[in-house]
SEVOVO-561717 format. One record per residue (C-alpha): chain; x, y, z; residue number from 0. Coordinates in nm, 3 decimals. Example, Ala and Ser with C-alpha at 12.3 -4.5 7.8 and 13.67 -1.06 7.14 Angstrom:
# residues 2
{'A',{1.230,-0.450,0.780},0};
{'A',{1.367,-0.106,0.714},1};
//
This chain:
# residues 209
{'A',{4.946,11.631,10.933},0};
{'A',{5.242,11.753,10.685},1};
{'A',{5.546,11.907,10.816},2};
{'A',{5.650,12.255,10.685},3};
{'A',{6.011,12.264,10.778},4};
{'A',{6.262,12.340,10.520},5};
{'A',{6.371,12.018,10.350},6};
{'A',{6.736,12.130,10.287},7};
{'A',{6.987,12.038,10.584},8};
{'A',{7.254,12.268,10.697},9};
{'A',{7.571,12.222,10.650},10};
{'A',{7.655,12.041,11.035},11};
{'A',{7.346,11.888,10.990},12};
{'A',{7.445,11.685,10.648},13};
{'A',{7.810,11.644,10.829},14};
{'A',{7.619,11.513,11.100},15};
{'A',{7.399,11.257,10.925},16};
{'A',{7.715,11.154,10.711},17};
{'A',{7.956,11.118,10.977},18};
{'A',{7.662,10.857,11.161},19};
{'A',{7.648,10.688,10.830},20};
{'A',{8.035,10.632,10.759},21};
{'A',{8.084,10.523,11.134},22};
{'A',{7.734,10.300,11.208},23};
{'A',{7.815,10.121,10.788},24};
{'A',{8.165,10.081,10.842},25};
{'A',{8.134,9.935,11.171},26};
{'A',{7.847,9.717,11.113},27};
{'A',{8.021,9.594,10.806},28};
{'A',{8.316,9.535,10.988},29};
{'A',{8.093,9.303,11.261},30};
{'A',{7.895,9.114,10.938},31};
{'A',{8.111,9.065,10.665},32};
{'A',{8.187,8.700,10.799},33};
{'A',{7.785,8.628,10.814},34};
{'A',{7.746,8.847,10.467},35};
{'A',{8.048,8.585,10.303},36};
{'A',{7.883,8.269,10.425},37};
{'A',{7.526,8.380,10.368},38};
{'A',{7.627,8.442,9.978},39};
{'A',{7.776,8.091,9.947},40};
{'A',{7.442,7.979,10.057},41};
{'A',{7.273,8.192,9.825},42};
{'A',{7.507,8.013,9.521},43};
{'A',{7.464,7.693,9.687},44};
{'A',{7.049,7.719,9.701},45};
{'A',{6.968,7.802,9.360},46};
{'A',{7.144,7.916,9.009},47};
{'A',{7.246,8.298,8.953},48};
{'A',{7.465,8.556,9.111},49};
{'A',{7.508,8.581,9.497},50};
{'A',{7.448,8.972,9.493},51};
{'A',{7.079,9.113,9.372},52};
{'A',{7.146,9.439,9.131},53};
{'A',{6.810,9.649,9.057},54};
{'A',{6.828,10.052,8.958},55};
{'A',{6.682,10.252,9.255},56};
{'A',{6.552,10.644,9.250},57};
{'A',{6.796,10.821,9.514},58};
{'A',{6.858,11.176,9.610},59};
{'A',{6.691,11.440,9.412},60};
{'A',{6.603,11.191,9.111},61};
{'A',{6.959,11.031,9.050},62};
{'A',{6.933,10.685,9.017},63};
{'A',{7.192,10.414,9.155},64};
{'A',{7.223,10.069,9.173},65};
{'A',{7.098,9.904,9.513},66};
{'A',{7.277,9.565,9.609},67};
{'A',{7.068,9.280,9.804},68};
{'A',{7.161,8.892,9.843},69};
{'A',{6.951,8.741,9.583},70};
{'A',{6.621,8.603,9.700},71};
{'A',{6.449,8.526,9.411},72};
{'A',{6.461,8.327,9.088},73};
{'A',{6.780,8.471,8.841},74};
{'A',{6.468,8.544,8.611},75};
{'A',{6.257,8.743,8.846},76};
{'A',{6.277,9.063,8.713},77};
{'A',{6.137,8.923,8.364},78};
{'A',{5.810,8.774,8.577},79};
{'A',{5.743,9.073,8.739},80};
{'A',{5.508,9.206,8.509},81};
{'A',{5.275,8.878,8.491},82};
{'A',{5.256,8.932,8.863},83};
{'A',{5.125,9.308,8.886},84};
{'A',{4.772,9.216,8.817},85};
{'A',{4.785,8.992,9.135},86};
{'A',{4.928,9.250,9.358},87};
{'A',{4.737,9.364,9.699},88};
{'A',{4.836,9.752,9.648},89};
{'A',{4.800,9.920,9.308},90};
{'A',{5.106,10.127,9.415},91};
{'A',{5.361,9.833,9.393},92};
{'A',{5.415,9.440,9.402},93};
{'A',{5.261,9.285,9.702},94};
{'A',{5.196,8.932,9.700},95};
{'A',{5.058,8.678,9.981},96};
{'A',{5.283,8.444,9.785},97};
{'A',{5.573,8.569,9.551},98};
{'A',{5.618,8.245,9.342},99};
{'A',{6.002,8.387,9.220},100};
{'A',{6.153,8.382,9.628},101};
{'A',{6.373,8.075,9.669},102};
{'A',{6.348,7.866,9.991},103};
{'A',{6.695,8.062,10.141},104};
{'A',{6.544,8.394,10.033},105};
{'A',{6.244,8.340,10.186},106};
{'A',{6.417,8.305,10.529},107};
{'A',{6.684,8.627,10.412},108};
{'A',{6.335,8.793,10.358},109};
{'A',{6.182,8.711,10.688},110};
{'A',{6.508,8.815,10.890},111};
{'A',{6.610,9.119,10.681},112};
{'A',{6.948,8.993,10.630},113};
{'A',{6.904,9.035,10.224},114};
{'A',{6.972,9.395,10.320},115};
{'A',{7.342,9.363,10.468},116};
{'A',{7.515,9.445,10.122},117};
{'A',{7.352,9.820,10.123},118};
{'A',{7.561,9.880,10.401},119};
{'A',{7.807,9.909,10.103},120};
{'A',{7.587,10.133,9.949},121};
{'A',{7.573,10.370,10.245},122};
{'A',{7.954,10.369,10.246},123};
{'A',{7.953,10.476,9.838},124};
{'A',{7.716,10.788,9.984},125};
{'A',{7.411,10.656,9.754},126};
{'A',{7.216,10.592,10.106},127};
{'A',{7.187,10.634,10.454},128};
{'A',{7.158,10.438,10.744},129};
{'A',{6.813,10.589,10.794},130};
{'A',{6.604,10.774,10.514},131};
{'A',{6.329,10.743,10.312},132};
{'A',{6.273,10.406,10.118},133};
{'A',{6.455,10.405,9.809},134};
{'A',{6.206,10.320,9.515},135};
{'A',{6.234,10.143,9.162},136};
{'A',{6.221,10.403,8.886},137};
{'A',{5.844,10.264,8.782},138};
{'A',{5.731,10.369,9.158},139};
{'A',{5.893,10.690,9.183},140};
{'A',{5.704,10.775,8.846},141};
{'A',{5.404,10.776,9.071},142};
{'A',{5.482,11.042,9.307},143};
{'A',{5.453,11.377,9.252},144};
{'A',{5.373,11.718,9.347},145};
{'A',{5.447,11.805,9.732},146};
{'A',{5.531,11.434,9.800},147};
{'A',{5.846,11.491,9.558},148};
{'A',{5.995,11.624,9.840},149};
{'A',{6.052,11.265,9.995},150};
{'A',{6.377,11.242,9.734},151};
{'A',{6.558,11.544,9.914},152};
{'A',{6.730,11.380,10.152},153};
{'A',{6.963,11.012,10.056},154};
{'A',{6.740,10.678,10.050},155};
{'A',{6.790,10.475,10.395},156};
{'A',{6.800,10.140,10.499},157};
{'A',{6.560,10.192,10.733},158};
{'A',{6.324,10.479,10.839},159};
{'A',{5.970,10.528,10.945},160};
{'A',{5.813,10.285,10.679},161};
{'A',{5.996,9.996,10.785},162};
{'A',{5.963,10.048,11.148},163};
{'A',{5.587,10.095,11.155},164};
{'A',{5.520,9.791,10.929},165};
{'A',{5.675,9.755,10.595},166};
{'A',{5.441,9.639,10.336},167};
{'A',{5.134,9.622,10.589},168};
{'A',{5.153,10.018,10.533},169};
{'A',{4.973,10.096,10.156},170};
{'A',{5.233,10.253,9.934},171};
{'A',{5.071,10.623,9.955},172};
{'A',{5.099,10.598,10.333},173};
{'A',{5.434,10.535,10.276},174};
{'A',{5.513,10.840,10.046},175};
{'A',{5.352,11.086,10.333},176};
{'A',{5.578,10.898,10.607},177};
{'A',{5.870,10.962,10.407},178};
{'A',{5.777,11.316,10.333},179};
{'A',{5.713,11.371,10.717},180};
{'A',{6.061,11.248,10.776},181};
{'A',{6.228,11.465,10.511},182};
{'A',{6.067,11.763,10.627},183};
{'A',{6.126,11.712,11.011},184};
{'A',{6.479,11.549,10.993},185};
{'A',{6.693,11.559,11.328},186};
{'A',{7.008,11.368,11.421},187};
{'A',{6.806,11.249,11.731},188};
{'A',{6.513,11.108,11.530},189};
{'A',{6.772,10.874,11.316},190};
{'A',{6.913,10.717,11.632},191};
{'A',{6.558,10.682,11.719},192};
{'A',{6.499,10.473,11.424},193};
{'A',{6.788,10.325,11.419},194};
{'A',{6.730,10.171,11.758},195};
{'A',{6.362,10.076,11.690},196};
{'A',{6.441,9.889,11.385},197};
{'A',{6.577,9.617,11.588},198};
{'A',{6.261,9.522,11.780},199};
{'A',{6.077,9.588,11.402},200};
{'A',{6.281,9.305,11.261},201};
{'A',{6.221,9.074,11.544},202};
{'A',{5.858,9.086,11.514},203};
{'A',{5.885,9.068,11.144},204};
{'A',{5.551,9.303,11.079},205};
{'A',{5.528,9.330,10.720},206};
{'A',{5.845,9.129,10.637},207};
{'A',{5.783,8.990,10.271},208};
//
């Protein structure tokens, strides 16, 4: 069932959502900055390459931005991506049972979702929101058309319906529908509920890869 509500938020709704983002991301960065610093050092010690991984993603209204993560793969991971696409379980994106590019520490960071912590800086910058549609890489974004383009009417989020309901256990096409439903039925209370549901989802590790 697809929502039919207008996807453009009112000024008060935009202010409320942005206020939640700035307050939540600011507090989280203060709390987790020591953890982030330690993890960054461990990433550098575990394998060669920078502590942070930067990747182009598609944000609100189709604008691109640079997403930040703790590096969980070998330094040449992006160059090896094309050779692994044929092995993907989902034609919509790269979904492997065992990705040979992931480092020893990287596997732990992914299972615990700790690699996502630098995205709090993306939230403060306004590139992302605490809650929103999944930010896609350009080649994935080009596969989304017609009514589903409405998913980029809001800022992409660190967490959202896809992350809470199962992450990679949910196929690409279903993820797009979930994002569209989120955008067309947005509410501040809905964002708060998804934030509260994120911790249990992380603990179960369902769909983490």
